[in-house]
N, C-alpha and C positions, 0 to 999 in steps of 0.2 A: 504493499499501500505506499511507503514513503516514497520505494522509487518512482509508482504513479506520479505523486504530487511534486516529485520531484522532477520527473519531464514533462509533465500537464502544465505547471503552477511556475516554479521556482526558478527553474532553469532560463525560460520565454523571460521572466522578468529580469530577470540577470543579466539575460546577453540585448534587452530592451536599454536600461541604464547603461552596460558599459558602450552601446552604440550612441547615447546620448551624449554623455560623458566625453567620446572622441568628438563630437561633432562641435560643442561646444569649447573642446582645447583647439581644435581646429580655426574656428571661429576668432576665438578672444584671446588666444594665445601666437597660434602660427603666424597668424595673418597680423599681428601687430608686429612683428619683429619685423626689423628697418635691414634687411639682409634680402644678399640675392643669392647666397650659396643651395645649391640644387641638392650638394651632398648633405650639406645640413641638413634640410627638409628631409633627406630619404633617411638618416640617422636619426632625428627625431619621432618621425612615422616609424618606423623600424622598432625604434624602442618601446613606445606606446603601443606599438600592435603585440610584439614580444609580452609586454605583462599582461594585457588584458586576455591573450592567447590561450597563457598558462594559467589565468587565474578559472578559464572556463575546463581548457584539459584537466586541470590537478582535479577540478572539482566533477566533473562526466565521472571521472577515472574512478576515484573516494566511492562516489553515492552510489554508481550502478554500473560498477566494475567493467564500464565499457566507454567509449570516446564519442560524444555525438554534435552537434550542433556543431564542430569546429570549422565549418566553411560558412555557419554565419555573418561573422566579420568581411570576409573580404568578398563574399556578396554583395553586401550592401553597401561598401567601399565601392564598390566594381559600376554597380547601378545609380548610388544616387552621392556619392562620393567624387574622387578624382580618378579614374582609371591606372594612372602614370602609379597611384599607391598603391591600385589593387594587384594592380602586376604583382608588386614587392610583395605586397601578402598571401599571392597565391603560392609565391617563392616562397616563402617564410614556413607556411603553414605547412608542409610535405616533415621540413627540416625541426622543426618544435616540435611534431607531433612523433617523429622518430624516437627524440633524441629525448622526448619524456618516456617514452617505452622500453627506451634501452634499458635508463635507471632505473624501469620499477620493473622490469622483466625478462630482464637481455635480449633481447629481440637482435634477432641477427639482422648483421649488416644490408645484406641481398634483401630485406626487405623493403629497406629505405627505397630502392626503384618502383614496387608494387606502389606503396604510399605518392610517390609520385605522378607513378602513371592515371594514380586515380584525381592527384591534385589537375593535371592536363586537361582532363576529361571533364570535369569540372568548369573549367577555366574555359575550354573550348564550348560547351555547354551554354555559356555567357553572351559568349560572342555570339552565338547562334542564336540565340534570343534577342539580343541587340539587332539586329538584322529585320525582326518580322515586323511587318508594317501592319498600321493600324491598330496597333496597342501604345498604350502610355509608359510612360519610362516608370509608373508605383506597379502598371497591370505587368511589368517585363520582371520587376525586381521581384512580385511574387508569386509568378511563375516559374522564375528559376531556383527561387530560395527552394519552394515547395517539389517540384523535382528533383533538385540536388538533394535532400533533404530524406524524401524516397532513396533515391537513387543508392544513398552513403547510407541509410539503414539497413538496407535489401540486402549490399556486398557487408556490411558487419555481420549478421545476423547469418547470411551465407556462412560465413568465414567461421562464425562460434555456435554453429549450429547443434553442434555436440554442448554446447554448455545450457542452452535453452529448451523447453519444450514449447512445442508448435504454439501454446495455448499463451505459456508466456510472449513469445516472440508476436502474436499478434498482438496481446496487450501490449505489450511496449509501444508497438509500431503506430497503433493507432496513439499513443500516447506523445508520441514523438510529430504525427499530424496534429492532432491538438495545439502541443504545444508550437508546433510554426505556423498554424491560426492566430496565435495570441502575439506570436510576435509581428508578424504581420500589420496585425489590427495597431496593435500598441504604436510602430511604426508609422502606418495610415493618420491614427490621433496625433500624434505630433507632427509629422509635418502638415496638414491642414491646421494648425493651431499654427504653426510657425508661417506658415502661407497667410494668413490672416492677419497676422502680426506685423508681417513685412508690408502687406497692403496697406493695412491701417497707417504704419509709418511713411509708406508714400505719399498716403492721403495728407496726413498732417503738415510735412514737406510741402507736398501741391498747394494745400490752403495756406501757407503760411506767406507762399510768393505768387498769389496772386487774388485777383480783385475777386468778389464772391458773385459782384450785380453782373461784370462784362465774360467775365473767366479770363480777361487778360495777366499777363505779371502786373507784380504791384509796384508799389515806391520801395519795399524794402528788396522785391527782386531787384534792381534798378537801382539801391546801391550796392549790392553785393557785388553785379557787375560791371558796374563803373571803379569799384575797389580794385579789381585783376587786370585793369588794364594798365596801360604804359602810356608813357609818352609816343611810341612807338606803335601804336595803334591808330589807324586811318579809321575815322567811324564819321558817317554826319549826320547829326541830331537834330529832330525836328520836332518842334513846339507847337500841339494843337491848344487852343481855346474854344467849345461853342460859344455863341454870341448871343448876348441876352439870353443866356439859360436861365436864369432867376425869373424873368418873365413867363417862358415856358411855364415855368413850376408854378407861379401866381394865378398863371392863366388857365392851366390843365390839370394842374394838382400834380403829386409828387410821384404816383405809381406813373401816370404819363410820362413822366419827368426821367424815370429810371427806362420806359420803354424808349424814349429816345436812344438814352445812353447804351442803353444792349445795340441799339438800332444800327446808331454810329461807331460803336466799335467792331460789329460786326463785319460794315461797309471798309473800316480802315481796315482790318485785318484783310481780310479778301484783298482788296486792291494793291496791299504793299507785300503780302504772299504770293499771290497769281507773279509779279513783280521781280521780286528780290528771292523767296521761297527761303533758305535757308539761313540767308546772310540778314534776316531783319528781326527785332526785336519790338514789341509792341506793349506800349505801358501806362495803366490809369493811372496818375498821381492820387488821384481826389476830386472828387466836386464832378466837376466838366472839364479838367485837364488830362493833357494824352503826351505821351510822349511819344514817337518810333529811336531808332535808332538802326543804321544800315551800317556796315562796311563797304568798303576799299570802293565807294560812287561820291560823283562828286554831286555839288550841291546844287547846278542844274540839274541833273537827273533828277536828282529826291525833289526839286519842283515841277516837272513835268507831270512826274505821280502822283504831287498833291494835287495840281489839274484836273487830271485820270480822275482824282478823286470826286473834286467837286461835280466834273461831267455825272459820274456813277451818282450820287446823291440827288441829283438834278435830271435826272431818267426815271431814277428809280424812288420817289421822296418818301419819306413816314408818315403812312395813313396809321386813322386808328380803326378798332372793328368796325365802325360806321362809315370809313370808306373814305374818311373826312383827309386832305392832306393837310399836313405840316409842313414848312417851309424854314428854314432854319440855315445861319452859314455858320463859318467858324472863321476865325484868324489864328499864325503861325507864325513862328522865325525858324531857318534854319543854320544854323552851324555846322563845323568842321571842325574836328580834331588831326592836328598833324603832328609832325614830330618835336615842333615847337608850342605847342597846345595841347593843353591836358585835357581828356574829357571833360572834365568839369569845370572846366573855361569855358569849353565849347558848349555847354547846356547854357552856364550863366549868360553868354552872350545871344545864344539861340529864345532864354527866356525874355532876355533885352527885347529882339526884334519883334516877337510876340508882343509884347507891354506898346513897341511903338507902332504896330499895325491896329490893334485895337483904339490905340488912341486916337490913330488919323483918323476912323471910321469905319474900321472892322471888315470882316470878310475880304482881309486881305493874309496876304504870306509873305512876311519881309525873306530875304535872303543877303545871306553879309560876302564878299568877295571869297575866292579861297583862298586868297592868305590873310584874311583879317585876323583882327586877334582880340 
């Protein structure tokens, strides 16, 4: 009865704990090392794997008088970790098993060949399962773990057929299958929770850098971007402000005002992304103020795109649900950072040009000379 509990419950829990410990070690320890030594990586992996594998083999042998689940760590590393580490695991596993049995039972040296042959078949099975199509990575891991544990158990019981009755072999076999299923369930639950946490972290990061109303980048994202730039970066900066937006809010209400902001943000985004694709960054600073940063284009090219935006707004104006058209305009200022002008200075100059455009009548976009400081 104790053997059944160990096979069906205790070992799966222990193996899952070791797998999680390995994952945490790689995530928070190995990846935090500031080094580029592949040899050191392999030495650390080999040491950790050796310790964990000895724990599994020793506990299995002492408790059950046989070795089982010895390929769980290599298979998990193969499908859920790094294949280069998995290959090392498959090389080390036969050596560890042979060395352990040599010390415990005086196993003959020729048995090492048989143990390596089994390890090679397990490794080959993993590669064949990887090639299967229409199955996710976790499905492949589950298939490989189940098949290989069955294969390993059958081989082990065939080798030790004189030590176990048929009834004992069937019971132990079913317990190993149950234990394998538990490992798969535990790992699935962990990976699902890990995915949820990563998505949550990703969403928090996204929210911190984007404006909730328009989904454009926000001022915090702009500050991060500018802090990473140098005076060598060639950026054209456009500052835009919707004209008389307060009057629109007063006349139509804040709900319609928000709709206008979203509408304008979408047109701004689509117009510039269509022209420049991945080299444009669009921000909402707050209220009705927006900023566009484009790499490696001239001020006049940027101005031409602004004219295209005006054309788009004229041809496709904002309309209420009642189909009432609401016309609005915007003012802007364009400046460029160069080798002698830092992006922050270019931003201030673009803001000054925007202010001048609004002061001189609005619905205008001013731009400085290419070498303007």
